[in-house]
N, C-alpha and C positions, 0 to 999 in steps of 0.2 A: 464414895471411895470405890476404886476398882483395883482388884488384885489379879495379876496374871502369873501363874506358877507353871513352869514347864521344866522338863528334864532332858528333852531331846532336841530342843531348838536353842541355838546360841542366843543368849540374851541380847547381844548387840544387834542381831538380825531381827529379833522381836521389836526392839526399839526402833530400828530403821523402818520396818513395815508399818509401825504405828505412826511414825512421822510422815510416811508417804500417804497415810490415810487422813492426814491433817491434825493429828493429835500433837499438842505441845508437850511432848514427853518430858523435857527437862524441867519445865515449870511445874507440871503435874507431880513429878516425882519429888521435887523440892518442897512442895506444899503437902506431900503425902496423900494426895487424892488419887494417886496412881502408884502402885507398888508392883514391881516386876522382880520375881524371884526364881531361883533355881529350886525345883521341887526337892532336890537332894539336901537342901537346908533343913528339911523336916524328917531326915532319916537318922538312924543310929549309926555308930561306927561300923557295925557289921552290915549296914544297908537296909535294915528293917525300918518301918515307919515308926517315928518317935512320937507317941501320944502326947507327951509333955510339951515338946516343941510345937506341935500342932495346936494344942490347947492354949499355949501362951500366945501364939500368933493370933488366934481367934479372939482372945481377950484383948490383945493390943488393937486389933481392928475394931473391936466394939467400942473403943474410946472415941472413935471418929463419929461425929454427928451425922445422922442421915443414913440412908440405906447403903448396904455394902454389897458389891457384886464381885464374886470370885470366879475366875476361870482357872481351873487346875487340871492340867493335862498329865495324868499319871501313866501315859502310854509306856514310858521307859520302865516304870516299875513292873508293868505286865510283861514287857519283853525280857525283864530280868527274872521272870518266874516268881514274882511276888504277888501272885493273884490272890492268895488267901489274905495277905495283909491289906490289899486294896479293898477287897470285899468287906473285911472286918471293919475297916475305917469308914467305909461308906455306910454300913449299917449303924455304926455309932453316931455318925453325923446326922443321919436321918432321925434318930430317936432324941438327940440331945440339943439340937440347935434352938436357942431362944433369942437369937439376934435377928434384926431386920435384914436378912441375908438371902441372897440368891447365889447358888453355886452352879456353875456350868462345868461339866466334865466332858471335854471333847476327846474322844479316843480316836486314834487312827483306825481306819477300817481293817488294817492288817491284824488287829488283835481280836476281832469279832469271832474268829474261829478258835481262839485259845481254849484249851481243854474241850475240843470238839464242840464248841458253841456254848458250853455250860457257863463260861465267863459272861457272855452277852446276856444270857438268861438271868444270872445272878445280878448283873447291873440293872436290868430292867426291874427286878424285884426291889432294889434299894432306892429307886428314883420315882418321883411323882410324875415326871414327864420324860419322854424320849423324842428326840428329833433325828430323823433320817432324811437323806436328800428327798425333798418334796413331801415329807410326811411329818406331822407333829402329833404325838399321841399322849393323852392323859392316861396315866397308869394306876392311879390310886383306887 
């Protein structure tokens, strides 16, 4: 199963780009081996991250046989100054995940300087690996 969640890319454009890459998006979504979602589906009415919605989605994904790959792009949340929420959730996920799960968090380079670079440092502390153009680093 693959999940792609984003808040700053129109979902129809994501699907079109996947189709251009040769992915049979319609069939994959129909069989639920591919899920494309707006990251705002996991927020509260006031815009904060909703732990219950996130946990329910992870439990739903866990019913799928085999490994799960999630790409969640929370760039929009950082741009909306929800940095503390993003860091809190990243720390929770790192401690609690018991699924055969790989999560990739691709941030736009425009958020690296958030809070004068402290956001980038916090993200490096919550992940096992970091990938920059031309560099992959083991962080554990």
